[in-house]
N, C-alpha and C positions, 0 to 999 in steps of 0.2 A: 705586240709584235705585228709588224706590217707584213702582209702576205706578199711574196715575190714569186715570179714565174720565170719563164725562159726568155722574156723580153725585159729590157731595162725598166726599172721602176724607182721613182723617187722615194727614198726612205726618210730624208730630212732635208729641209731647205732653209736658207736665210735670205732675207731681203737686205741689201746693203747699199749705201750711198756710193757715188763714184769714188774710185781710188784703187790702190794696189793693196792686195791682201795675201797673207799666207794662210792657207786653209789646212786644217788638220781634221781629218775625218776618221771615225772608227765605227765598225759595224760588228754586231753580235748576231751570228747566224744560227738558225736551227733547221734541221732537216733539209739542208741545201747541199746538193751533190755538185761538186766543182763549181762553187759559187764565185762570182766576181763582183767587185764594187769599185767605184772611183769617185773622186771629188772633182768638181769643176776645175779644169786646168792642171789636174794631177795625173799620176800614173794609175793604171789599173792594178788592183790588188786582188789576188785570187787564192782560193784554197785548192789543194790537190784533190783529185777525184777520190770520193769516198770520205773525206775528212769531215764533212759537215753533216753526216747522217745523224749525229747527236747534236753537237754544238761546235762552233768555231768562231774565232775572233780575227778581225783584220783591221789594219790601220794604214793610212797613207797621208802624205802631205803634198800640197800643190800651191802654186802661185798664180793668181789671176789679177788682171787689171781691168777694171770696169770704167769705160769712158763716161757712162751715165749710170744712174742708179739701176740696179738689177738684182737678179736672183742667182745664188750659187747653191749647188746641190750635192748630196751624197746619193749616188745611184747604185742599185744592186740588182743582180739577176742570178738564177741558178740554171746550170746547163740541163739538169734533169729535175722533173717534178715528180715527187714520190706520191703514192696513193694516200688518200684521206685515211686516217686523221693526221698523217705526217706532212702537212702543208708547209712548204718551205717559207721561212719568214726571216725578217731582219729588223733589229732595232739599231739605231745609230745616233751618233753625236757629230756635230760639225761646229768647229770653232774657227772664227775668222779674226785674225790679228792684223790691224791696219799697219802697213809699212810707213815709217816716218822718214824724214830727210835727215841724213847723218852728215856731219861735217868733221873733217880731219882736225883734231885738236892738237896735233903735233906728236912728237915721240916721247915726251915726258915733261915733267915740271922742272922749272929752272931753280 
């Protein structure tokens, strides 16, 4: 489990070649009060206050275009840090799917 605090912290990252990607990130949080996470190019996902005192899970999807090779990330933080040993933490996954070029194949077979 990666320790997180009140400032944004990278939980997981991927290095990708240039291109457009759909990113799907998920985070499993523990001891995080009103935690929030986001993926590069995606919306912020948040837990309500108090919901992460034991455990909480979040997921979000975003789209990012990299003009050159670069890094995409899942970032998390907790609004409140609880006393030790209840150190807020997060584990996460990040999946990048490269967007392809699609061509209209018509409305049906002849």
